[in-house]
N, C-alpha and C positions, 0 to 999 in steps of 0.2 A: 399571362405576367405573370412576371418576377419579385420575388420576394427578398429585397436584399435586407430586410431587418437583421441584426445582430441577434443570435442564438445562444442561450446558455444551456451549459450541460451540468449535469452530475453523473460519475463514472463509479461506479462500482463494482468492484473487482480486489480478491485477494491477491493478486500477483503484480508486485511493483512494477515489473520489467513491462506488464500490458498499460497499467496506468499513465507511466512516465510516455509510452509508444502512444495512445490513442490521445494525449494533451499534446507530442508532436505533430500530430496528423492533423488535429483543427486547429492548432496555429498556421495551419500551411493553406487551410481553407479559404478561398477566394472572399467568400462570404464569412463574414467574424462569425467564428465560434469560440465563446469563452466555455471552459473548465471551472464552474463554480465552487462544485466540493467534488473528492476524488476521497477513495478508501475503500476500506474490506465489509465493511458493513452497511446493507440497509437505513440506517439512520442517518449518514449522510444526506440520505435525501428526504428526512421528516427534518432538520434541522438548520436554520438561517444559514448561510443563502442556499443551501440547497432545498429549501423547503419552495422555492419561488423560481426554480429554474423549469423552463422550458420542455426538456428533455430530461427523463432518467435512462442510462444506461447500463444494464444490469444481467450481471453475469449470473448463471443459476446456481453456481454448486456452490463457491463463498465457502472452501472448508469442509463443507458437509457430503457426505453420500448419497443426501437426499436432494432433489432440486428445491429452488425456493419459490415453488409454485404459490404459498401463501402469500409471502411478499409480495410476489408481481401482483395477485389478485386483490392485495389492500393497495397499492397503488394507482394500477388501474381505477379500484372502486372511490378511488378518491380524484379521479380527475386525471390522473397524470399520463403521459404520453412516455412509453416506454420502450425502448430497443433492446430487445433480449440479443445479448451477444453472449456468445457459450461457445466450451469444445462440445459438447454433444452434438452430434449431428443426423441425430435417428428421427424417421418419419414423426412417429409418435409426439417425440416433444416439440416439435416445431408446429405442430396442428393443436398442441394442449395449451401452448403458450398464445396462438391466434385464440384459439375459442374461450379462454381468461381474458380477453382483450388488450394484447400488447399490439403495438404499433407495427412492427416486426418482428423477423428472427432471423440472425446472422449467425454463424459457425465464424470460429476468430480465423479460420483459414481464407477467409474472404478478403480479408486485409482492410485497407484506408481507402480504397475508392469507395467502395460497399458501405461501409460504415458510416463515411461522411456522409454520402446521399441519405443515408435510410436516416441519418440524424435531421438532414435539414427537412427530409420530407414529414418528418416525423413532428418538427417545429411546425410547419406550415398545415399541418392535418391531411397529408396526400398519402393514398395507399405506395409504399415501395415494394420491388418484389427480387431481390438478392437470388441468388441461381440456386443457393440450396435448398431456400421455400418455394422455389418455382419447380424444382425436381419433388422434392414432398408433396406438394399439391398436384404436381400432375402425378403421381404414382396412387393416385389415395381415390380408388372407385367408390362412390358412394353409391346404395339403393335406397337410401330414405330423402330422395331428392323433391321438395315441396313441387307443388302445382303452379308455376307461376302464368299468368297470362302473359299475353303479347305485350300488351302495352307496361305493366311491369317492370318484365325483360328489358323494354325500349329504355325505359326510364330509368332503371338500374344502370344499365351499361352507359347512359348519356351520362350519368354522375360521375363513374369512374373515368370517365375521359376529360370530365370542367374541372374548371376550378373551383367552381360554386354552384348550388342548387338555383338562385340566378341566371347562371348562362343554361341551363337546364330546363329552365321555364322560358328563355327565350328561345332558345332554338327547338322547344318542341311546341311553340304557341299554349303553354298553360302557365297557370299562375305556378308562384313558389309552395304555397297551400295544397294547391293538389300536387306538385312533387312530393312535398312531405307527406301526402295520404297515401303516396305509392308505396311508397319507403317503406312506410310504417307498414301497410300490410306485407309488405316481402318480410322484414322481422318477424313478423307475427307468425306467418305461414313457416318460416325457418324454426322458429321458437316451437312451432306444436310438434315438427318433427324430431325435435330431440339436439337441433342446432342451432343454439341462439348465436346470435349477430348483431352484436351491439354497438360496435363501432366499424366505420368503414374499411377499416383493411381487414377484419373478420368477414365483411358482405363480399370484399375483394376474393379473399380465400374461397368460400362459398361456391363463389360465381365459376371459379377457376376447377373446386372439386367437379360442378356437375355441367362443366363444360358449356357455360353459357359466355365466357370469352376466354381468349384463348391467353396465355402469359405474355407472347409477344405483343400484344395488343396492348399490354400495360407499359 
């Protein structure tokens, strides 16, 4: 079921051309996307009307040599949906952003189509896998894979492919409470091997890394 409600966005980037281009891309979206605040400082996300925006689009550099991971963590800890949109394209940065709880990670070379789709997915709390992130996950072999039961894997994969936990419960013939119980167990198992997955996006990343689901299936 599609969601047509308008989406509000804060765009944080220190390049005026990027800010202008992103706002133009959003204005052309069939589903309304409104940039309610834009600028070169993360403060834009914390002051009205940016504090109420559905999605924060965050550039990692912002004129600094060190990526703004602390700003990303603070936004995620506050419950914000963050799309990282960066010139950096290395695997380590992408995976770090997901580990910190970003909704997804895009490189600036991926352009209009992927940024718009990633923004809408973040607003709806759906996972989105752009090409650069898929490549990073596909090359990241992990030896510290937790031991999930077949039922836990089944519930996890159904959740990735469903719009809600209610639909998962209907498809598997179990209660929503049981769905939550299985997902909580999966999160605990990942946390116990040092790979926490607080968000749906980070659980998707873990599953792709561990070969539980293929990128093409998403």
